[in-house]
N, CA, C and O atoms as a printed pandas DataFrame, in Angstrom:
     atom_number atom_name residue_name chain_id  residue_number  x_coord  y_coord  z_coord
0              1         N          MET        A               1    1.532    9.427   13.574
1              2        CA          MET        A               1    2.019    8.104   12.843
2              3         C          MET        A               1    0.705    8.449   11.444
3              4         O          MET        A               1   -0.337    9.074   11.637
4              5         N          LEU        A               2    1.188    7.785    9.968
5              6        CA          LEU        A               2    0.339    7.360    9.248
6              7         C          LEU        A               2   -0.025    6.387    8.815
7              8         O          LEU        A               2    0.885    5.643    8.453
8              9         N          MET        A               3   -1.327    5.913    8.634
9             10        CA          MET        A               3   -1.382    5.030    7.507
10            11         C          MET        A               3   -1.396    5.028    6.113
11            12         O          MET        A               3   -2.082    5.868    5.531
12            13         N          ILE        A               4   -0.631    4.071    5.382
13            14        CA          ILE        A               4   -0.511    4.062    3.964
14            15         C          ILE        A               4   -1.026    2.945    3.280
15            16         O          ILE        A               4   -0.375    1.922    3.065
16            17         N          ARG        A               5   -2.365    3.165    2.888
17            18        CA          ARG        A               5   -2.841    2.245    2.331
18            19         C          ARG        A               5   -2.414    2.403    0.519
19            20         O          ARG        A               5   -2.501    3.499   -0.035
20            21         N          THR        A               6   -2.136    1.628    0.058
21            22        CA          THR        A               6   -2.641    1.061   -1.694
22            23         C          THR        A               6   -2.686   -0.079   -2.165
23            24         O          THR        A               6   -2.231   -1.175   -1.835
24            25         N          ILE        A               7   -3.510    0.449   -3.273
25            26        CA          ILE        A               7   -4.122   -0.721   -4.066
26            27         C          ILE        A               7   -3.593   -0.882   -5.339
27            28         O          ILE        A               7   -3.727    0.006   -6.181
28            29         N          VAL        A               8   -2.956   -2.004   -5.591
29            30        CA          VAL        A               8   -2.057   -2.542   -6.617
30            31         C          VAL        A               8   -3.085   -3.490   -7.401
31            32         O          VAL        A               8   -4.271   -3.763   -7.216
32            33         N          ARG        A               9   -1.784   -4.018   -8.705
33            34        CA          ARG        A               9   -1.909   -4.718   -9.447
34            35         C          ARG        A               9   -1.503   -6.078   -9.270
35            36         O          ARG        A               9   -0.335   -6.405   -9.482
36            37         N          PRO        A              10   -2.672   -7.182   -8.770
37            38        CA          PRO        A              10   -1.934   -8.309   -8.470
38            39         C          PRO        A              10   -0.573   -9.122   -8.816
39            40         O          PRO        A              10    0.001  -10.005   -8.179
40            41         N          GLU        A              11   -0.291   -8.560   -9.943
41            42        CA          GLU        A              11    1.123   -9.245  -10.367
42            43         C          GLU        A              11    2.119   -7.809   -9.795
43            44         O          GLU        A              11    3.309   -8.038  -10.009
44            45         N          LYS        A              12    1.931   -6.699   -9.266
45            46        CA          LYS        A              12    3.198   -6.180   -8.724
46            47         C          LYS        A              12    3.559   -6.160   -7.372
47            48         O          LYS        A              12    4.655   -5.782   -6.960
48            49         N          VAL        A              13    2.477   -6.638   -6.565
49            50        CA          VAL        A              13    2.436   -7.082   -5.333
50            51         C          VAL        A              13    3.355   -7.130   -4.685
51            52         O          VAL        A              13    3.595   -6.170   -3.953
52            53         N          HIS        A              14    4.343   -8.424   -4.705
53            54        CA          HIS        A              14    5.194   -8.721   -4.516
54            55         C          HIS        A              14    6.709   -8.282   -4.658
55            56         O          HIS        A              14    7.675   -8.709   -4.026
56            57         N          GLU        A              15    6.661   -7.211   -5.760
57            58        CA          GLU        A              15    7.853   -6.037   -5.892
58            59         C          GLU        A              15    7.768   -5.037   -5.386
59            60         O          GLU        A              15    8.732   -4.316   -5.124
60            61         N          VAL        A              16    6.415   -4.746   -5.106
61            62        CA          VAL        A              16    6.001   -3.389   -3.855
62            63         C          VAL        A              16    6.380   -4.095   -2.347
63            64         O          VAL        A              16    7.131   -3.536   -1.549
64            65         N          MET        A              17    5.896   -5.085   -2.154
65            66        CA          MET        A              17    6.116   -5.691   -0.908
66            67         C          MET        A              17    7.910   -5.625   -0.581
67            68         O          MET        A              17    8.479   -5.063    0.353
68            69         N          GLN        A              18    8.522   -6.447   -1.765
69            70        CA          GLN        A              18   10.043   -6.148   -1.818
70            71         C          GLN        A              18   10.701   -4.820   -1.297
71            72         O          GLN        A              18   11.283   -4.573   -0.241
72            73         N          GLY        A              19   10.338   -3.855   -2.669
73            74        CA          GLY        A              19   10.150   -2.589   -2.513
74            75         C          GLY        A              19   10.385   -1.763   -0.888
75            76         O          GLY        A              19   11.300   -1.012   -0.548
76            77         N          LEU        A              20    9.153   -2.253   -0.080
77            78        CA          LEU        A              20    8.988   -1.951    1.253
78            79         C          LEU        A              20   10.169   -2.663    2.146
79            80         O          LEU        A              20   10.932   -2.109    2.938
80            81         N          LEU        A              21   10.120   -3.631    1.899
81            82        CA          LEU        A              21   11.187   -4.357    2.999
82            83         C          LEU        A              21   13.018   -3.661    2.471
83            84         O          LEU        A              21   13.835   -3.297    3.317
84            85         N          ASP        A              22   13.188   -3.643    1.511
85            86        CA          ASP        A              22   14.564   -2.812    1.151
86            87         C          ASP        A              22   14.638   -1.500    1.450
87            88         O          ASP        A              22   15.684   -0.893    1.679
88            89         N          ALA        A              23   12.996   -0.821    1.453
89            90        CA          ALA        A              23   13.578    0.739    1.992
90            91         C          ALA        A              23   12.826    0.323    3.897
91            92         O          ALA        A              23   11.939    1.056    4.336
92            93         N          GLY        A              24   13.135   -0.374    4.394
93            94        CA          GLY        A              24   13.034   -0.434    6.233
94            95         C          GLY        A              24   11.705   -1.122    5.898
95            96         O          GLY        A              24   11.301   -1.831    6.820
96            97         N          TYR        A              25   11.172   -1.101    5.155
97            98        CA          TYR        A              25    9.540   -1.035    6.234
98            99         C          TYR        A              25    9.286   -2.360    5.936
99           100         O          TYR        A              25    9.028   -2.504    4.741
100          101         N          PRO        A              26    9.261   -3.590    6.715
101          102        CA          PRO        A              26    9.055   -4.839    6.709
102          103         C          PRO        A              26    7.523   -5.083    6.974
103          104         O          PRO        A              26    6.677   -5.624    6.261
104          105         N          ALA        A              27    7.433   -4.519    8.211
105          106        CA          ALA        A              27    5.784   -4.976    8.273
106          107         C          ALA        A              27    4.728   -4.303    7.298
107          108         O          ALA        A              27    4.838   -3.097    7.075
108          109         N          VAL        A              28    3.749   -5.005    6.732
109          110        CA          VAL        A              28    3.064   -4.752    5.640
110          111         C          VAL        A              28    1.906   -6.197    6.217
111          112         O          VAL        A              28    2.162   -7.246    6.808
112          113         N          THR        A              29    0.238   -5.432    5.555
113          114        CA          THR        A              29   -0.585   -5.839    6.183
114          115         C          THR        A              29   -0.926   -5.778    4.482
115          116         O          THR        A              29   -0.752   -4.843    3.701
116          117         N          LYS        A              30   -1.566   -7.365    4.199
117          118        CA          LYS        A              30   -2.119   -7.454    2.491
118          119         C          LYS        A              30   -3.109   -8.318    2.494
119          120         O          LYS        A              30   -3.228   -9.466    2.920
120          121         N          ILE        A              31   -4.057   -7.302    1.743
121          122        CA          ILE        A              31   -5.274   -8.138    1.438
122          123         C          ILE        A              31   -5.846   -8.277   -0.081
123          124         O          ILE        A              31   -5.356   -7.508   -0.908
124          125         N          SER        A              32   -6.766   -9.124   -0.481
125          126        CA          SER        A              32   -7.084   -9.744   -1.714
126          127         C          SER        A              32   -8.455   -8.700   -1.693
127          128         O          SER        A              32   -9.230   -8.644   -0.738
128          129         N          VAL        A              33   -8.572   -7.977   -2.813
129          130        CA          VAL        A              33   -9.918   -7.199   -2.860
130          131         C          VAL        A              33  -10.272   -6.515   -4.735
131          132         O          VAL        A              33   -9.482   -5.939   -5.484
132          133         N          VAL        A              34  -11.529   -6.837   -4.941
133          134        CA          VAL        A              34  -12.033   -6.362   -6.072
134          135         C          VAL        A              34  -12.539   -5.002   -6.154
135          136         O          VAL        A              34  -13.303   -4.587   -5.282
136          137         N          GLY        A              35  -12.194   -4.306   -7.086
137          138        CA          GLY        A              35  -13.125   -3.319   -7.798
138          139         C          GLY        A              35  -12.660   -2.612   -8.909
139          140         O          GLY        A              35  -11.835   -3.137   -9.657
140          141         N          ARG        A              36  -13.088   -1.483   -9.111
141          142        CA          ARG        A              36  -13.129   -0.801  -10.736
142          143         C          ARG        A              36  -12.771    0.547  -10.279
143          144         O          ARG        A              36  -13.315    1.118   -9.334
144          145         N          GLY        A              37  -11.751    1.062  -11.061
145          146        CA          GLY        A              37  -11.401    2.812  -10.930
146          147         C          GLY        A              37  -12.488    3.461  -12.067
147          148         O          GLY        A              37  -13.586    3.095  -12.487
148          149         N          LYS        A              38  -11.724    4.455  -12.301
149          150        CA          LYS        A              38  -12.187    5.739  -13.030
150          151         C          LYS        A              38  -12.770    5.111  -14.674
151          152         O          LYS        A              38  -13.498    5.761  -15.425
152          153         N          GLN        A              39  -12.268    3.798  -14.940
153          154        CA          GLN        A              39  -12.425    3.205  -16.264
154          155         C          GLN        A              39  -13.401    2.312  -16.181
155          156         O          GLN        A              39  -13.362    1.398  -17.004
156          157         N          ARG        A              40  -14.469    2.334  -15.228
157          158        CA          ARG        A              40  -15.252    1.742  -14.788
158          159         C          ARG        A              40  -15.205    0.003  -15.710
159          160         O          ARG        A              40  -15.860   -0.475  -16.635
160          161         N          GLY        A              41  -14.052   -0.503  -14.833
161          162        CA          GLY        A              41  -14.152   -2.144  -15.089
162          163         C          GLY        A              41  -13.359   -1.977  -16.649
163          164         O          GLY        A              41  -13.140   -0.960  -17.309
164          165         N          LEU        A              42  -13.097   -3.151  -16.873
165          166        CA          LEU        A              42  -12.677   -3.791  -18.244
166          167         C          LEU        A              42  -13.645   -4.365  -19.686
167          168         O          LEU        A              42  -14.456   -5.284  -19.799
168          169         N          ARG        A              43  -13.228   -3.555  -20.463
169          170        CA          ARG        A              43  -14.980   -4.307  -21.663
170          171         C          ARG        A              43  -13.722   -5.076  -22.417
171          172         O          ARG        A              43  -12.622   -4.576  -22.652
172          173         N          VAL        A              44  -14.100   -6.229  -22.693
173          174        CA          VAL        A              44  -13.848   -7.864  -23.653
174          175         C          VAL        A              44  -14.271   -7.530  -24.816
175          176         O          VAL        A              44  -13.389   -6.672  -24.789
176          177         N          GLY        A              45  -14.847   -7.343  -25.988
177          178        CA          GLY        A              45  -15.859   -7.178  -26.599
178          179         C          GLY        A              45  -16.700   -7.101  -26.110
179          180         O          GLY        A              45  -16.744   -6.100  -25.395
180          181         N          ASP        A              46  -18.079   -8.094  -26.081
181          182        CA          ASP        A              46  -19.364   -7.814  -25.132
182          183         C          ASP        A              46  -19.592   -7.828  -24.043
183          184         O          ASP        A              46  -20.647   -7.380  -23.593
184          185         N          VAL        A              47  -18.523   -8.425  -23.213
185          186        CA          VAL        A              47  -18.197   -8.592  -22.005
186          187         C          VAL        A              47  -17.881   -7.605  -21.142
187          188         O          VAL        A              47  -17.293   -6.760  -21.818
188          189         N          VAL        A              48  -17.956   -7.188  -19.847
189          190        CA          VAL        A              48  -17.610   -5.912  -18.984
190          191         C          VAL        A              48  -17.210   -6.763  -17.904
191          192         O          VAL        A              48  -18.020   -7.631  -17.576
192          193         N          TYR        A              49  -15.998   -6.683  -17.213
193          194        CA          TYR        A              49  -15.385   -6.913  -15.849
194          195         C          TYR        A              49  -15.751   -5.980  -15.021
195          196         O          TYR        A              49  -15.041   -4.975  -14.992
196          197         N          ASP        A              50  -16.593   -6.027  -14.390
197          198        CA          ASP        A              50  -16.703   -4.941  -13.284
198          199         C          ASP        A              50  -16.212   -5.044  -12.025
199          200         O          ASP        A              50  -16.441   -4.152  -11.208
200          201         N          GLU        A              51  -15.502   -6.106  -11.718
201          202        CA          GLU        A              51  -14.643   -6.281  -10.139
202          203         C          GLU        A              51  -13.924   -6.674  -10.957
203          204         O          GLU        A              51  -14.327   -7.394  -11.871
204          205         N          LEU        A              52  -12.539   -6.254  -10.815
205          206        CA          LEU        A              52  -11.136   -6.442  -11.268
206          207         C          LEU        A              52  -10.207   -6.929   -9.829
207          208         O          LEU        A              52  -10.247   -6.353   -8.742
208          209         N          PRO        A              53   -9.475   -8.007  -10.137
209          210        CA          PRO        A              53   -8.641   -8.469   -9.170
210          211         C          PRO        A              53   -7.635   -6.949   -8.702
211          212         O          PRO        A              53   -7.528   -5.944   -9.406
212          213         N          LYS        A              54   -7.156   -7.114   -7.683
213          214        CA          LYS        A              54   -6.448   -5.952   -7.093
214          215         C          LYS        A              54   -6.003   -6.607   -5.140
215          216         O          LYS        A              54   -6.710   -7.256   -4.369
216          217         N          GLU        A              55   -4.656   -6.089   -4.966
217          218        CA          GLU        A              55   -4.160   -6.466   -3.742
218          219         C          GLU        A              55   -4.117   -4.985   -3.136
219          220         O          GLU        A              55   -3.745   -4.122   -3.932
220          221         N          MET        A              56   -4.493   -4.504   -1.653
221          222        CA          MET        A              56   -4.415   -4.090   -0.894
222          223         C          MET        A              56   -3.675   -3.901    0.227
223          224         O          MET        A              56   -3.947   -4.468    1.286
224          225         N          LEU        A              57   -2.509   -2.949    0.054
225          226        CA          LEU        A              57   -1.127   -3.309    1.236
226          227         C          LEU        A              57   -1.221   -1.959    2.328
227          228         O          LEU        A              57   -1.488   -0.806    1.989
228          229         N          PHE        A              58   -0.939   -2.414    3.661
229          230        CA          PHE        A              58   -0.972   -1.550    4.475
230          231         C          PHE        A              58   -0.095   -0.951    5.210
231          232         O          PHE        A              58    0.425   -1.802    5.933
232          233         N          VAL        A              59    0.313    0.013    5.388
233          234        CA          VAL        A              59    2.108    0.294    6.379
234          235         C          VAL        A              59    1.691    1.412    7.246
235          236         O          VAL        A              59    0.989    2.340    6.844
236          237         N          VAL        A              60    2.261    1.266    8.762
237          238        CA          VAL        A              60    1.772    2.345    9.454
238          239         C          VAL        A              60    3.445    2.685    9.651
239          240         O          VAL        A              60    4.373    1.909    9.876
240          241         N          VAL        A              61    3.433    4.247    9.463
241          242        CA          VAL        A              61    4.845    4.961    9.404
242          243         C          VAL        A              61    4.872    6.030   10.242
243          244         O          VAL        A              61    3.870    6.654   10.591
244          245         N          PRO        A              62    6.178    6.297   10.632
245          246        CA          PRO        A              62    6.367    8.149   10.826
246          247         C          PRO        A              62    6.055    8.746    9.999
247          248         O          PRO        A              62    6.114    8.476    8.799
248          249         N          ASN        A              63    5.596    9.839   10.611
249          250        CA          ASN        A              63    4.837   11.062    9.792
250          251         C          ASN        A              63    6.272   11.575    8.545
251          252         O          ASN        A              63    6.268   11.606    7.314
252          253         N          ALA        A              64    7.232   11.871    9.437
253          254        CA          ALA        A              64    8.448   12.035    8.360
254          255         C          ALA        A              64    8.608   10.973    7.727
255          256         O          ALA        A              64    9.471   11.263    6.898
256          257         N          ASP        A              65    8.309    9.848    7.576
257          258        CA          ASP        A              65    8.756    9.083    6.339
258          259         C          ASP        A              65    7.410    9.014    5.005
259          260         O          ASP        A              65    7.559    8.578    3.864
260          261         N          LYS        A              66    6.577    9.393    5.404
261          262        CA          LYS        A              66    5.997    9.570    4.422
262          263         C          LYS        A              66    6.241    9.662    2.813
263          264         O          LYS        A              66    5.967    8.736    2.049
264          265         N          ASP        A              67    6.687   10.666    2.485
265          266        CA          ASP        A              67    7.213   11.083    0.953
266          267         C          ASP        A              67    8.447    9.588    0.322
267          268         O          ASP        A              67    8.662    9.214   -0.831
268          269         N          PHE        A              68    8.887    9.190    1.343
269          270        CA          PHE        A              68   10.160    8.145    1.285
270          271         C          PHE        A              68    9.541    6.860    0.912
271          272         O          PHE        A              68   10.008    5.996    0.170
272          273         N          VAL        A              69    8.031    6.872    1.758
273          274        CA          VAL        A              69    7.397    5.602    1.481
274          275         C          VAL        A              69    6.633    5.430    0.529
275          276         O          VAL        A              69    6.546    4.335   -0.028
276          277         N          VAL        A              70    5.725    6.806    0.057
277          278        CA          VAL        A              70    4.992    6.978   -1.035
278          279         C          VAL        A              70    5.950    6.300   -2.316
279          280         O          VAL        A              70    5.669    5.346   -3.042
280          281         N          ARG        A              71    6.991    7.029   -2.307
281          282        CA          ARG        A              71    7.981    7.102   -3.482
282          283         C          ARG        A              71    8.464    5.830   -4.074
283          284         O          ARG        A              71    8.767    5.550   -5.234
284          285         N          ALA        A              72    8.457    4.838   -2.521
285          286        CA          ALA        A              72    8.826    3.203   -2.879
286          287         C          ALA        A              72    8.102    2.792   -3.662
287          288         O          ALA        A              72    8.446    2.623   -4.832
288          289         N          ILE        A              73    6.916    2.527   -3.215
289          290        CA          ILE        A              73    5.566    2.237   -4.274
290          291         C          ILE        A              73    5.232    2.372   -4.942
291          292         O          ILE        A              73    4.766    1.432   -5.586
292          293         N          MET        A              74    5.153    3.964   -5.499
293          294        CA          MET        A              74    5.375    4.236   -6.621
294          295         C          MET        A              74    6.415    3.995   -7.645
295          296         O          MET        A              74    6.155    3.926   -8.847
296          297         N          ASP        A              75    7.681    3.860   -7.106
297          298        CA          ASP        A              75    8.585    3.232   -8.148
298          299         C          ASP        A              75    8.197    1.616   -8.347
299          300         O          ASP        A              75    8.579    1.023   -9.356
300          301         N          HIS        A              76    7.448    0.980   -7.360
301          302        CA          HIS        A              76    7.611   -1.152   -7.537
302          303         C          HIS        A              76    6.105   -0.701   -7.828
303          304         O          HIS        A              76    5.613   -1.778   -7.491
304          305         N          ALA        A              77    4.930    0.112   -8.219
305          306        CA          ALA        A              77    3.691   -0.186   -8.672
306          307         C          ALA        A              77    3.439    0.704  -10.186
307          308         O          ALA        A              77    2.409    0.681  -10.860
308          309         N          LYS        A              78    4.002    1.048  -10.316
309          310        CA          LYS        A              78    3.841    1.231  -11.831
310          311         C          LYS        A              78    3.869    0.715  -12.751
311          312         O          LYS        A              78    4.939    0.142  -12.956
312          313         N          SER        A              79    2.894    0.590  -13.747
313          314        CA          SER        A              79    3.744   -0.153  -14.843
314          315         C          SER        A              79    4.566    0.288  -15.884
315          316         O          SER        A              79    3.973    0.866  -16.795
316          317         N          GLY        A              80    5.845    0.157  -15.991
317          318        CA          GLY        A              80    6.505    0.835  -17.207
318          319         C          GLY        A              80    6.827    2.099  -16.875
319          320         O          GLY        A              80    6.574    2.251  -15.680
320          321         N          PRO        A              81    7.286    3.130  -17.384
321          322        CA          PRO        A              81    7.993    4.173  -16.956
322          323         C          PRO        A              81    6.923    5.350  -16.716
323          324         O          PRO        A              81    6.953    6.279  -15.908
324          325         N          GLU        A              82    5.832    4.951  -17.826
325          326        CA          GLU        A              82    4.472    6.320  -18.240
326          327         C          GLU        A              82    3.512    5.551  -16.928
327          328         O          GLU        A              82    2.729    6.178  -16.214
328          329         N          GLY        A              83    3.723    4.418  -16.848
329          330        CA          GLY        A              83    2.644    4.009  -16.066
330          331         C          GLY        A              83    1.215    3.672  -16.590
331          332         O          GLY        A              83    0.756    4.559  -17.310
332          333         N          LYS        A              84    0.463    2.666  -16.408
333          334        CA          LYS        A              84   -0.899    2.565  -16.777
334          335         C          LYS        A              84   -2.143    3.078  -16.124
335          336         O          LYS        A              84   -2.024    3.551  -14.994
336          337         N          PHE        A              85   -3.609    3.037  -16.827
337          338        CA          PHE        A              85   -4.704    2.740  -15.536
338          339         C          PHE        A              85   -4.870    1.781  -15.097
339          340         O          PHE        A              85   -4.265    0.911  -15.722
340          341         N          GLY        A              86   -5.389    1.435  -14.315
341          342        CA          GLY        A              86   -5.630    0.359  -13.367
342          343         C          GLY        A              86   -4.188    0.013  -11.829
343          344         O          GLY        A              86   -4.081   -0.691  -10.824
344          345         N          ASP        A              87   -3.191    1.297  -12.769
345          346        CA          ASP        A              87   -1.848    1.121  -11.946
346          347         C          ASP        A              87   -2.060    0.963  -10.145
347          348         O          ASP        A              87   -1.466    0.074   -9.534
348          349         N          GLY        A              88   -2.916    1.883   -9.496
349          350        CA          GLY        A              88   -3.572    1.309   -8.498
350          351         C          GLY        A              88   -3.862    3.117   -7.620
351          352         O          GLY        A              88   -4.222    4.045   -8.343
352          353         N          LYS        A              89   -3.707    3.289   -6.522
353          354        CA          LYS        A              89   -4.284    4.657   -5.598
354          355         C          LYS        A              89   -3.326    4.188   -4.253
355          356         O          LYS        A              89   -3.110    3.036   -3.877
356          357         N          ILE        A              90   -2.783    5.573   -3.606
357          358        CA          ILE        A              90   -2.351    5.167   -2.530
358          359         C          ILE        A              90   -2.928    5.925   -1.790
359          360         O          ILE        A              90   -3.094    7.056   -2.247
360          361         N          PHE        A              91   -3.483    5.639   -0.336
361          362        CA          PHE        A              91   -4.536    6.975    0.383
362          363         C          PHE        A              91   -3.691    6.645    1.870
363          364         O          PHE        A              91   -3.073    5.678    2.315
364          365         N          ILE        A              92   -3.963    7.726    2.252
365          366        CA          ILE        A              92   -2.971    8.248    3.564
366          367         C          ILE        A              92   -3.692    9.108    4.458
367          368         O          ILE        A              92   -4.213   10.215    4.330
368          369         N          SER        A              93   -3.558    8.173    5.529
369          370        CA          SER        A              93   -4.581    8.866    6.858
370          371         C          SER        A              93   -4.216    8.366    8.165
371          372         O          SER        A              93   -4.044    7.182    8.455
372          373         N          ALA        A              94   -4.081    9.681    9.165
373          374        CA          ALA        A              94   -3.846    9.959   10.274
374          375         C          ALA        A              94   -4.052    8.679   11.035
375          376         O          ALA        A              94   -5.237    8.346   11.017
376          377         N          VAL        A              95   -3.223    7.810   11.736
377          378        CA          VAL        A              95   -3.233    6.998   12.687
378          379         C          VAL        A              95   -3.358    7.395   14.411
379          380         O          VAL        A              95   -2.213    7.436   14.861
380          381         N          GLU        A              96   -3.971    7.573   15.053
381          382        CA          GLU        A              96   -4.308    8.171   16.611
382          383         C          GLU        A              96   -3.704    7.413   17.932
383          384         O          GLU        A              96   -3.384    7.900   19.017
384          385         N          GLU        A              97   -3.655    6.077   17.482
385          386        CA          GLU        A              97   -3.345    5.005   18.564
386          387         C          GLU        A              97   -3.120    3.626   17.929
387          388         O          GLU        A              97   -3.899    3.003   17.208
388          389         N          VAL        A              98   -1.662    3.214   18.425
389          390        CA          VAL        A              98   -1.496    2.479   17.940
390          391         C          VAL        A              98   -1.107    0.879   19.423
391          392         O          VAL        A              98   -0.365    1.216   20.346
392          393         N          TYR        A              99   -1.444   -0.038   19.433
393          394        CA          TYR        A              99   -1.426   -0.864   20.648
394          395         C          TYR        A              99   -0.981   -2.142   20.172
395          396         O          TYR        A              99   -1.489   -2.625   19.160
396          397         N          THR        A             100    0.361   -3.018   21.119
397          398        CA          THR        A             100    0.533   -4.582   20.711
398          399         C          THR        A             100   -0.101   -5.228   21.389
399          400         O          THR        A             100    0.058   -5.214   22.610
400          401         N          ILE        A             101   -1.107   -6.065   20.713
401          402        CA          ILE        A             101   -1.974   -6.716   21.280
402          403         C          ILE        A             101   -1.313   -7.694   22.753
403          404         O          ILE        A             101   -1.755   -7.928   23.878
404          405         N          SER        A             102    0.152   -8.124   21.888
405          406        CA          SER        A             102    0.312   -9.452   23.053
406          407         C          SER        A             102    0.768   -8.631   24.413
407          408         O          SER        A             102    0.660   -9.104   25.544
408          409         N          SER        A             103    1.347   -7.194   24.085
409          410        CA          SER        A             103    1.736   -7.006   25.279
410          411         C          SER        A             103    1.099   -5.853   26.152
411          412         O          SER        A             103    1.229   -5.615   27.353
412          413         N          GLY        A             104    0.421   -5.258   25.242
413          414        CA          GLY        A             104   -0.957   -4.253   25.864
414          415         C          GLY        A             104   -0.608   -2.980   26.032
415          416         O          GLY        A             104   -1.299   -2.117   26.574
416          417         N          GLU        A             105    1.029   -2.780   25.328
417          418        CA          GLU        A             105    1.798   -1.584   24.950
418          419         C          GLU        A             105    1.373   -0.566   23.606
419          420         O          GLU        A             105    1.430   -0.907   22.425
420          421         N          GLN        A             106    1.018    0.515   24.032
421          422        CA          GLN        A             106    0.613    1.753   23.356
422          423         C          GLN        A             106    1.600    2.000   22.676
423          424         O          GLN        A             106    2.490    2.385   23.434
424          425         N          GLU        A             107    2.021    1.984   21.350
425          426        CA          GLU        A             107    3.688    2.679   20.907
426          427         C          GLU        A             107    2.975    3.763   20.457
427          428         O          GLU        A             107    1.754    3.835   20.319
428          429         N          THR        A             108    4.034    4.833   20.175
429          430        CA          THR        A             108    4.282    6.175   20.091
430          431         C          THR        A             108    5.043    6.134   18.540
431          432         O          THR        A             108    5.522    5.114   18.045
432          433         N          GLU        A             109    5.034    7.196   18.042
433          434        CA          GLU        A             109    5.258    7.636   16.600
434          435         C          GLU        A             109    7.337    6.970   17.174
435          436         O          GLU        A             109    7.841    6.028   16.562
436          437         N          VAL        A             110    7.989    7.575   18.135
437          438        CA          VAL        A             110    9.031    7.181   18.628
438          439         C          VAL        A             110    9.857    5.855   18.387
439          440         O          VAL        A             110   10.909    5.576   17.812
440          441         N          MET        A             111    8.851    5.140   19.125
441          442        CA          MET        A             111    8.578    3.928   19.370
442          443         C          MET        A             111    8.759    2.745   17.917
443          444         O          MET        A             111    9.305    1.642   17.913
444          445         N          LEU        A             112    8.086    3.472   16.797
445          446        CA          LEU        A             112    7.569    2.891   15.697
446          447         C          LEU        A             112    8.737    3.399   14.570
447          448         O          LEU        A             112    9.053    2.724   13.590
448          449         N          ALA        A             113    9.245    4.571   14.867
449          450        CA          ALA        A             113   10.629    4.523   14.101
450          451         C          ALA        A             113   11.680    3.889   14.283
451          452         O          ALA        A             113   12.468    3.535   13.406
452          453         N          GLU        A             114   11.770    3.681   15.571
453          454        CA          GLU        A             114   13.211    2.926   16.357
454          455         C          GLU        A             114   12.710    1.314   15.834
455          456         O          GLU        A             114   13.718    0.619   15.705
456          457         N          LYS        A             115   11.789    0.760   15.594
457          458        CA          LYS        A             115   11.114   -0.657   15.245
458          459         C          LYS        A             115   11.682   -0.781   13.236
459          460         O          LYS        A             115   11.768   -1.663   12.381
460          461         N          GLU        A             116   11.838    0.156   13.305
461          462        CA          GLU        A             116   11.661    0.529   11.535
462          463         C          GLU        A             116   13.421    0.299   11.145
463          464         O          GLU        A             116   14.059   -0.199   10.218
464          465         N          ALA        A             117   13.706    0.938   12.365
465          466        CA          ALA        A             117   15.207    1.176   11.811
466          467         C          ALA        A             117   16.408   -0.108   12.201
467          468         O          ALA        A             117   17.572   -0.002   11.816
């Protein structure tokens, strides 16, 4: 299993979440965050905005679905056909174990794939 974390513009979060839902991935965690990328914030005249608002989305998927989910995120998070600085990032990491708190059940990649189907 993989955890795909993506940081996107706040105005794109609904579109990305709807894209994931339409792609068959309704289970998403969303957190409001602030930060800056390589551009080191935003300068407007003499004022530098060092911390820009973003949204972080988390989704756990079977390994085989990684490319499909990454493409769905990119298709919905990009600003225009060429994209812009600040459109966001996608981070992918391995998930070793998953447990459902209410049942205490340990989920497997097969179980995760069945729930998403």
